[in-house]
C-alpha atoms as one frame of an Amber mdcrd trajectory, in Angstrom:
protein
   1.227   6.589  14.083   3.955   4.044  14.971   5.033   1.801  12.142   3.181
  -1.215  13.968   0.219   0.455  13.396   0.438   1.249  10.165   1.876  -2.037
   9.018  -1.398  -3.633  10.013  -3.638  -1.374   7.895  -5.446  -2.682   4.839
  -4.998  -1.084   1.390  -7.743  -0.602  -0.946  -8.767   0.065  -3.422 -11.626
   3.328  -3.775 -12.354   2.578  -7.123 -13.963  -1.205  -6.488 -13.658  -2.140
  -3.144 -10.658  -4.668  -3.754  -8.429  -4.728  -0.902  -5.181  -5.192  -2.412
  -3.395  -6.474   0.547  -2.095  -5.136   3.767   0.656  -2.385   4.176   2.615
  -4.486   6.026   3.166  -6.767   3.176   4.367  -3.734   1.165   6.845  -1.242
   1.009   7.094   2.263   2.002   9.785   4.728  -0.187  10.559   7.563   1.852
  12.777  10.487   1.338  15.803  10.257   3.300  16.421  13.938   4.044  12.714
  14.716   4.378  12.057  11.659   6.027   8.122  11.557   4.194   6.803   8.684
   2.900   6.690   9.369  -1.123   5.372   5.722  -2.663   3.524   2.455  -1.471
   4.714  -0.210  -3.219   2.670  -2.576  -3.808   3.760  -6.751  -5.122   2.074
  -8.884  -6.958  -0.225 -11.101  -5.398  -3.278 -13.708  -5.797  -5.879 -11.148
  -4.485  -9.496 -12.113  -3.278 -10.695 -13.506  -6.014  -7.867 -16.506  -6.684
  -6.906 -14.326 -10.430  -2.571 -12.667 -10.501  -2.526  -9.140 -10.153   1.151
  -7.210 -10.952   2.250  -5.677  -8.329   2.310  -1.818  -8.207   3.517   1.927
  -6.910   1.223   4.392  -5.936   2.687   7.740  -5.062   1.567   8.712  -1.650
  -0.480  12.199  -2.196  -3.026   9.144  -3.997  -3.663   7.814  -0.768  -7.162
   8.997   0.721  -7.341   8.035   4.315  -4.760   5.660   6.449
């Protein structure tokens, strides 16, 4: 998958179905030696309900589907 394709993917919380944003709005932490993604960093946002959401870091191992 190309980075431009990944950037368009939605980040969805599998526990409550909340759309947390897109990968393009987030940062990826990449291991420089291997080039593998280790974490996705979601910035603070308002979410769909208008309530404030804190930013969070999700280990790449917790990603269920791309």
